[in-house]
Biopython code that builds the backbone (N, CA, C, O; Angstrom):
import numpy as np
from Bio.PDB.StructureBuilder import StructureBuilder

atoms = [
    (1, "UNK", "N", (131.726, 150.713, 75.686)),
    (1, "UNK", "CA", (130.268, 151.881, 75.454)),
    (1, "UNK", "C", (130.377, 151.811, 77.014)),
    (1, "UNK", "O", (130.793, 150.994, 77.836)),
    (2, "UNK", "N", (129.824, 153.018, 77.032)),
    (2, "UNK", "CA", (130.151, 153.744, 78.396)),
    (2, "UNK", "C", (128.346, 153.175, 79.408)),
    (2, "UNK", "O", (127.676, 152.361, 78.773)),
    (3, "UNK", "N", (127.812, 153.583, 80.676)),
    (3, "UNK", "CA", (126.931, 153.025, 81.638)),
    (3, "UNK", "C", (125.830, 153.971, 81.733)),
    (3, "UNK", "O", (126.160, 155.143, 81.913)),
    (4, "UNK", "N", (124.623, 153.711, 81.652)),
    (4, "UNK", "CA", (124.030, 155.269, 82.336)),
    (4, "UNK", "C", (123.688, 154.698, 84.019)),
    (4, "UNK", "O", (123.781, 153.521, 84.369)),
    (5, "UNK", "N", (123.334, 155.704, 84.797)),
    (5, "UNK", "CA", (123.459, 155.869, 86.349)),
    (5, "UNK", "C", (122.092, 154.708, 86.422)),
    (5, "UNK", "O", (121.779, 153.914, 87.309)),
    (6, "UNK", "N", (121.590, 154.950, 85.351)),
    (6, "UNK", "CA", (119.666, 154.149, 85.908)),
    (6, "UNK", "C", (120.460, 152.644, 85.461)),
    (6, "UNK", "O", (119.863, 151.657, 85.890)),
    (7, "UNK", "N", (121.197, 152.473, 84.992)),
    (7, "UNK", "CA", (121.671, 151.086, 84.102)),
    (7, "UNK", "C", (122.218, 150.174, 85.606)),
    (7, "UNK", "O", (121.890, 149.067, 86.033)),
    (8, "UNK", "N", (123.254, 151.297, 86.165)),
    (8, "UNK", "CA", (123.847, 150.904, 87.791)),
    (8, "UNK", "C", (123.075, 150.425, 89.002)),
    (8, "UNK", "O", (123.046, 149.373, 89.641)),
    (9, "UNK", "N", (122.429, 151.653, 89.077)),
    (9, "UNK", "CA", (121.272, 151.296, 90.007)),
    (9, "UNK", "C", (120.404, 150.292, 89.807)),
    (9, "UNK", "O", (120.128, 149.775, 90.889)),
    (10, "UNK", "N", (119.827, 149.764, 88.868)),
    (10, "UNK", "CA", (119.377, 149.033, 87.937)),
    (10, "UNK", "C", (119.934, 147.114, 88.978)),
    (10, "UNK", "O", (119.632, 146.265, 89.816)),
    (11, "UNK", "N", (120.940, 147.614, 87.916)),
    (11, "UNK", "CA", (121.493, 146.021, 88.798)),
    (11, "UNK", "C", (122.225, 145.845, 90.355)),
    (11, "UNK", "O", (122.590, 144.822, 90.936)),
    (12, "UNK", "N", (122.280, 147.403, 90.802)),
    (12, "UNK", "CA", (122.374, 146.931, 92.134)),
    (12, "UNK", "C", (121.076, 146.624, 92.852)),
    (12, "UNK", "O", (120.959, 145.740, 93.700)),
    (13, "UNK", "N", (120.398, 147.191, 92.559)),
    (13, "UNK", "CA", (119.163, 147.072, 93.657)),
    (13, "UNK", "C", (118.261, 145.476, 92.890)),
    (13, "UNK", "O", (117.294, 144.799, 93.240)),
    (14, "UNK", "N", (118.750, 145.455, 92.304)),
    (14, "UNK", "CA", (118.696, 143.706, 91.049)),
    (14, "UNK", "C", (118.812, 143.447, 92.726)),
    (14, "UNK", "O", (117.911, 143.489, 93.564)),
    (15, "UNK", "N", (120.201, 143.176, 92.892)),
    (15, "UNK", "CA", (120.974, 142.129, 93.927)),
    (15, "UNK", "C", (120.810, 142.545, 95.390)),
    (15, "UNK", "O", (120.946, 141.738, 96.310)),
    (16, "UNK", "N", (120.357, 144.508, 95.659)),
    (16, "UNK", "CA", (120.354, 144.631, 96.751)),
    (16, "UNK", "C", (118.888, 145.117, 96.271)),
    (16, "UNK", "O", (118.759, 146.026, 95.450)),
    (17, "UNK", "N", (117.586, 144.303, 96.962)),
    (17, "UNK", "CA", (116.441, 145.094, 96.586)),
    (17, "UNK", "C", (115.605, 146.174, 97.597)),
    (17, "UNK", "O", (114.689, 146.902, 97.215)),
    (18, "UNK", "N", (116.207, 146.094, 99.146)),
    (18, "UNK", "CA", (115.791, 147.057, 99.833)),
    (18, "UNK", "C", (117.341, 148.346, 100.289)),
    (18, "UNK", "O", (117.613, 148.851, 101.379)),
    (19, "UNK", "N", (117.987, 148.487, 99.043)),
    (19, "UNK", "CA", (118.732, 149.219, 98.861)),
    (19, "UNK", "C", (118.567, 150.531, 98.327)),
    (19, "UNK", "O", (117.997, 150.611, 97.239)),
    (20, "UNK", "N", (119.076, 151.892, 99.055)),
    (20, "UNK", "CA", (118.845, 153.375, 98.838)),
    (20, "UNK", "C", (119.727, 153.687, 98.067)),
    (20, "UNK", "O", (120.766, 154.234, 98.435)),
    (21, "UNK", "N", (119.484, 153.421, 96.997)),
    (21, "UNK", "CA", (121.401, 153.770, 95.397)),
    (21, "UNK", "C", (121.000, 155.232, 95.205)),
    (21, "UNK", "O", (119.860, 155.684, 95.097)),
    (22, "UNK", "N", (122.205, 155.900, 95.184)),
    (22, "UNK", "CA", (122.192, 157.330, 94.748)),
    (22, "UNK", "C", (123.544, 157.355, 93.665)),
    (22, "UNK", "O", (124.705, 157.492, 94.048)),
    (23, "UNK", "N", (123.217, 157.227, 92.556)),
    (23, "UNK", "CA", (124.550, 157.438, 91.653)),
    (23, "UNK", "C", (124.793, 159.017, 91.275)),
    (23, "UNK", "O", (123.890, 159.850, 91.193)),
    (24, "UNK", "N", (126.308, 159.286, 91.044)),
    (24, "UNK", "CA", (126.592, 160.789, 90.535)),
    (24, "UNK", "C", (127.460, 160.307, 89.331)),
    (24, "UNK", "O", (128.263, 159.463, 89.729)),
    (25, "UNK", "N", (127.554, 160.511, 88.234)),
    (25, "UNK", "CA", (128.518, 161.220, 87.676)),
    (25, "UNK", "C", (129.524, 162.349, 87.551)),
    (25, "UNK", "O", (129.429, 163.570, 87.423)),
    (26, "UNK", "N", (130.483, 161.515, 87.632)),
    (26, "UNK", "CA", (131.688, 162.697, 87.836)),
    (26, "UNK", "C", (132.036, 163.258, 87.220)),
    (26, "UNK", "O", (132.546, 164.349, 87.474)),
    (27, "UNK", "N", (131.910, 162.752, 86.118)),
    (27, "UNK", "CA", (132.979, 163.795, 84.800)),
    (27, "UNK", "C", (132.164, 163.756, 83.593)),
    (27, "UNK", "O", (132.494, 163.970, 82.426)),
    (28, "UNK", "N", (131.050, 163.445, 84.091)),
    (28, "UNK", "CA", (129.962, 163.455, 82.501)),
    (28, "UNK", "C", (130.294, 162.985, 81.892)),
    (28, "UNK", "O", (130.397, 163.755, 80.937)),
    (29, "UNK", "N", (130.854, 161.495, 81.449)),
    (29, "UNK", "CA", (131.190, 161.152, 80.180)),
    (29, "UNK", "C", (130.837, 159.780, 80.169)),
    (29, "UNK", "O", (131.316, 159.127, 79.242)),
    (30, "UNK", "N", (129.931, 159.043, 81.181)),
    (30, "UNK", "CA", (129.447, 157.661, 81.848)),
    (30, "UNK", "C", (130.077, 156.276, 82.275)),
    (30, "UNK", "O", (129.649, 155.164, 82.583)),
    (31, "UNK", "N", (131.625, 157.053, 82.107)),
    (31, "UNK", "CA", (132.516, 155.725, 82.642)),
    (31, "UNK", "C", (133.078, 156.465, 84.170)),
    (31, "UNK", "O", (134.033, 155.890, 84.693)),
    (32, "UNK", "N", (132.710, 157.279, 84.641)),
    (32, "UNK", "CA", (133.025, 157.828, 86.130)),
    (32, "UNK", "C", (131.816, 158.025, 87.058)),
    (32, "UNK", "O", (131.160, 159.063, 86.971)),
    (33, "UNK", "N", (131.463, 156.959, 88.041)),
    (33, "UNK", "CA", (130.428, 157.467, 88.526)),
    (33, "UNK", "C", (131.156, 157.277, 90.369)),
    (33, "UNK", "O", (132.301, 156.925, 90.651)),
    (34, "UNK", "N", (129.963, 157.668, 91.400)),
    (34, "UNK", "CA", (130.358, 157.256, 92.478)),
    (34, "UNK", "C", (128.946, 157.013, 92.757)),
    (34, "UNK", "O", (128.098, 157.629, 92.112)),
    (35, "UNK", "N", (128.472, 155.809, 94.046)),
    (35, "UNK", "CA", (127.876, 155.535, 94.065)),
    (35, "UNK", "C", (127.581, 155.310, 95.621)),
    (35, "UNK", "O", (128.464, 154.782, 96.297)),
    (36, "UNK", "N", (126.149, 155.758, 96.326)),
    (36, "UNK", "CA", (126.251, 155.322, 97.416)),
    (36, "UNK", "C", (124.976, 154.904, 97.724)),
    (36, "UNK", "O", (123.940, 155.569, 97.737)),
    (37, "UNK", "N", (125.217, 153.283, 98.069)),
    (37, "UNK", "CA", (124.415, 152.381, 98.302)),
    (37, "UNK", "C", (124.139, 152.242, 100.312)),
    (37, "UNK", "O", (125.124, 152.244, 101.051)),
    (38, "UNK", "N", (123.057, 152.161, 100.742)),
    (38, "UNK", "CA", (122.537, 151.917, 101.974)),
    (38, "UNK", "C", (121.812, 150.913, 101.878)),
    (38, "UNK", "O", (120.851, 150.892, 101.109)),
    (39, "UNK", "N", (122.247, 149.603, 102.877)),
    (39, "UNK", "CA", (121.562, 148.483, 102.568)),
    (39, "UNK", "C", (121.432, 147.963, 104.138)),
    (39, "UNK", "O", (122.195, 148.063, 105.099)),
    (40, "UNK", "N", (120.104, 147.356, 103.962)),
    (40, "UNK", "CA", (120.615, 146.604, 105.795)),
    (40, "UNK", "C", (121.478, 145.240, 106.034)),
    (40, "UNK", "O", (121.889, 144.735, 107.079)),
    (41, "UNK", "N", (121.610, 144.796, 104.536)),
    (41, "UNK", "CA", (122.109, 143.736, 104.257)),
    (41, "UNK", "C", (124.050, 144.116, 104.347)),
    (41, "UNK", "O", (125.010, 143.345, 104.355)),
    (42, "UNK", "N", (123.980, 145.436, 104.394)),
    (42, "UNK", "CA", (125.009, 145.291, 105.671)),
    (42, "UNK", "C", (125.818, 145.294, 106.462)),
    (42, "UNK", "O", (127.044, 145.375, 106.531)),
    (43, "UNK", "N", (124.871, 145.179, 107.173)),
    (43, "UNK", "CA", (124.813, 145.540, 108.742)),
    (43, "UNK", "C", (125.988, 144.007, 109.303)),
    (43, "UNK", "O", (126.016, 142.813, 109.004)),
    (44, "UNK", "N", (126.778, 144.870, 110.192)),
    (44, "UNK", "CA", (128.265, 143.862, 110.954)),
    (44, "UNK", "C", (128.291, 142.959, 109.768)),
    (44, "UNK", "O", (127.989, 141.784, 109.976)),
    (45, "UNK", "N", (128.659, 143.387, 108.340)),
    (45, "UNK", "CA", (130.116, 143.185, 107.718)),
    (45, "UNK", "C", (131.133, 144.361, 107.060)),
    (45, "UNK", "O", (131.045, 145.563, 106.809)),
    (46, "UNK", "N", (132.045, 143.412, 106.944)),
    (46, "UNK", "CA", (133.073, 144.220, 106.339)),
    (46, "UNK", "C", (132.564, 145.735, 105.489)),
    (46, "UNK", "O", (131.519, 145.636, 104.847)),
    (47, "UNK", "N", (133.263, 147.066, 105.483)),
    (47, "UNK", "CA", (133.532, 147.565, 104.396)),
    (47, "UNK", "C", (133.857, 146.761, 103.149)),
    (47, "UNK", "O", (133.069, 146.522, 102.233)),
    (48, "UNK", "N", (135.122, 146.377, 103.238)),
    (48, "UNK", "CA", (135.280, 145.664, 102.014)),
    (48, "UNK", "C", (134.720, 144.426, 101.694)),
    (48, "UNK", "O", (134.869, 144.014, 100.544)),
    (49, "UNK", "N", (133.896, 143.540, 102.780)),
    (49, "UNK", "CA", (132.867, 143.122, 101.983)),
    (49, "UNK", "C", (131.717, 143.374, 101.317)),
    (49, "UNK", "O", (131.071, 142.702, 100.512)),
    (50, "UNK", "N", (131.449, 145.261, 102.130)),
    (50, "UNK", "CA", (129.987, 145.473, 101.297)),
    (50, "UNK", "C", (130.384, 145.827, 99.872)),
    (50, "UNK", "O", (129.720, 145.611, 98.859)),
    (51, "UNK", "N", (131.366, 146.302, 99.946)),
    (51, "UNK", "CA", (132.082, 146.871, 97.616)),
    (51, "UNK", "C", (131.971, 145.632, 97.174)),
    (51, "UNK", "O", (131.614, 145.493, 96.004)),
    (52, "UNK", "N", (132.220, 144.553, 97.913)),
    (52, "UNK", "CA", (132.633, 143.314, 97.034)),
    (52, "UNK", "C", (131.312, 142.579, 96.708)),
    (52, "UNK", "O", (131.379, 141.754, 95.796)),
    (53, "UNK", "N", (130.007, 142.776, 97.380)),
    (53, "UNK", "CA", (128.678, 142.875, 97.178)),
    (53, "UNK", "C", (127.844, 143.859, 95.889)),
    (53, "UNK", "O", (126.907, 143.467, 95.194)),
    (54, "UNK", "N", (128.357, 144.901, 95.854)),
    (54, "UNK", "CA", (128.490, 145.718, 95.135)),
    (54, "UNK", "C", (128.885, 145.458, 93.313)),
    (54, "UNK", "O", (128.471, 145.782, 92.199)),
    (55, "UNK", "N", (129.817, 144.760, 93.886)),
    (55, "UNK", "CA", (130.919, 144.947, 92.556)),
    (55, "UNK", "C", (130.632, 143.778, 92.201)),
    (55, "UNK", "O", (131.237, 143.387, 91.203)),
    (56, "UNK", "N", (129.649, 142.812, 92.845)),
    (56, "UNK", "CA", (129.306, 141.807, 92.192)),
    (56, "UNK", "C", (128.047, 141.479, 91.740)),
    (56, "UNK", "O", (127.750, 140.422, 91.183)),
    (57, "UNK", "N", (127.165, 142.583, 92.037)),
    (57, "UNK", "CA", (125.929, 143.168, 91.339)),
    (57, "UNK", "C", (125.911, 143.492, 89.873)),
    (57, "UNK", "O", (125.009, 143.365, 89.045)),
    (58, "UNK", "N", (127.539, 144.092, 89.726)),
    (58, "UNK", "CA", (127.300, 144.738, 88.542)),
    (58, "UNK", "C", (127.994, 143.903, 87.246)),
    (58, "UNK", "O", (128.341, 144.376, 86.164)),
    (59, "UNK", "N", (128.069, 142.670, 87.657)),
    (59, "UNK", "CA", (128.290, 141.958, 86.933)),
    (59, "UNK", "C", (129.404, 141.725, 85.416)),
    (59, "UNK", "O", (129.113, 141.396, 84.266)),
    (60, "UNK", "N", (130.859, 142.098, 86.120)),
    (60, "UNK", "CA", (131.526, 141.697, 85.664)),
    (60, "UNK", "C", (131.994, 143.191, 84.680)),
    (60, "UNK", "O", (132.949, 143.410, 83.935)),
    (61, "UNK", "N", (130.783, 144.043, 85.120)),
    (61, "UNK", "CA", (131.462, 145.669, 84.251)),
    (61, "UNK", "C", (132.129, 146.321, 84.357)),
    (61, "UNK", "O", (132.495, 147.122, 83.497)),
    (62, "UNK", "N", (132.605, 146.193, 85.663)),
    (62, "UNK", "CA", (133.540, 146.893, 85.906)),
    (62, "UNK", "C", (135.206, 146.909, 85.085)),
    (62, "UNK", "O", (135.810, 145.896, 84.734)),
    (63, "UNK", "N", (135.702, 148.381, 84.918)),
    (63, "UNK", "CA", (136.534, 148.004, 84.105)),
    (63, "UNK", "C", (136.304, 147.494, 82.818)),
    (63, "UNK", "O", (137.401, 147.586, 82.268)),
    (64, "UNK", "N", (135.664, 147.105, 82.181)),
    (64, "UNK", "CA", (134.886, 147.901, 80.446)),
    (64, "UNK", "C", (133.862, 148.296, 80.422)),
    (64, "UNK", "O", (133.822, 149.382, 79.843)),
    (65, "UNK", "N", (132.862, 147.933, 80.802)),
    (65, "UNK", "CA", (131.464, 149.273, 80.466)),
    (65, "UNK", "C", (131.662, 150.468, 81.561)),
    (65, "UNK", "O", (131.195, 151.589, 81.357)),
    (66, "UNK", "N", (132.196, 150.226, 82.422)),
    (66, "UNK", "CA", (132.133, 150.732, 83.747)),
    (66, "UNK", "C", (133.524, 151.283, 84.205)),
    (66, "UNK", "O", (134.207, 150.392, 84.709)),
    (67, "UNK", "N", (134.071, 152.388, 84.170)),
    (67, "UNK", "CA", (135.509, 152.311, 84.108)),
    (67, "UNK", "C", (136.101, 151.950, 85.882)),
    (67, "UNK", "O", (136.643, 151.029, 86.493)),
    (68, "UNK", "N", (135.486, 153.580, 86.192)),
    (68, "UNK", "CA", (135.419, 153.661, 87.755)),
    (68, "UNK", "C", (134.027, 154.067, 88.366)),
    (68, "UNK", "O", (133.076, 154.653, 87.849)),
    (69, "UNK", "N", (134.254, 153.453, 89.917)),
    (69, "UNK", "CA", (132.764, 153.598, 90.730)),
    (69, "UNK", "C", (133.556, 153.691, 91.806)),
    (69, "UNK", "O", (134.140, 152.709, 92.266)),
    (70, "UNK", "N", (133.678, 155.312, 92.480)),
    (70, "UNK", "CA", (134.049, 155.455, 93.996)),
    (70, "UNK", "C", (132.961, 155.361, 94.611)),
    (70, "UNK", "O", (132.041, 156.085, 94.229)),
    (71, "UNK", "N", (132.751, 154.490, 95.687)),
    (71, "UNK", "CA", (131.333, 154.206, 96.309)),
    (71, "UNK", "C", (131.885, 154.031, 98.037)),
    (71, "UNK", "O", (132.819, 153.703, 98.769)),
    (72, "UNK", "N", (130.104, 154.676, 97.955)),
    (72, "UNK", "CA", (130.160, 154.668, 99.713)),
    (72, "UNK", "C", (129.193, 153.708, 100.399)),
    (72, "UNK", "O", (127.983, 153.910, 100.296)),
    (73, "UNK", "N", (129.790, 152.397, 101.278)),
    (73, "UNK", "CA", (128.105, 151.837, 101.348)),
    (73, "UNK", "C", (128.075, 152.130, 103.011)),
    (73, "UNK", "O", (128.979, 152.750, 103.572)),
    (74, "UNK", "N", (126.821, 151.556, 103.755)),
    (74, "UNK", "CA", (126.340, 151.826, 105.175)),
    (74, "UNK", "C", (125.239, 150.643, 104.926)),
    (74, "UNK", "O", (124.838, 150.351, 103.800)),
    (75, "UNK", "N", (124.851, 150.071, 105.999)),
    (75, "UNK", "CA", (123.762, 150.104, 106.479)),
    (75, "UNK", "C", (123.232, 151.622, 106.990)),
    (75, "UNK", "O", (123.831, 152.689, 107.125)),
    (76, "UNK", "N", (121.197, 151.043, 107.311)),
    (76, "UNK", "CA", (120.881, 152.356, 107.550)),
    (76, "UNK", "C", (120.970, 152.553, 109.085)),
    (76, "UNK", "O", (121.031, 151.515, 109.745)),
    (77, "UNK", "N", (120.984, 153.588, 109.666)),
    (77, "UNK", "CA", (121.224, 154.417, 110.527)),
    (77, "UNK", "C", (120.041, 153.996, 111.687)),
    (77, "UNK", "O", (119.958, 154.626, 112.741)),
]
sb = StructureBuilder()
sb.init_structure("model")
sb.init_model(0)
sb.init_chain("A")
sb.init_seg("    ")
for serial, (resi, resn, name, xyz) in enumerate(atoms, 1):
    if name == "N":
        sb.init_residue(resn, " ", resi, " ")
    sb.init_atom(name, np.array(xyz, "f"), 0.0, 1.0, " ", f" {name:<3s}", serial, name[0])
structure = sb.get_structure()
């Protein structure tokens, strides 16, 4: 079962309440998304750790309900 972009955004915002989140459905199939996540929580930590935080927010849905998620993460400028 595919995920809706609003569900992805809600999960990320639940874990990172200050985050600005933009989700794009890359293939129109509800399985392949790109997400841009900007959060103060990311300041001073590696890009790998930032991505791990976002994946953890998705609570195990990667590889199941959500097939692919291209991530861009950063702290606010």
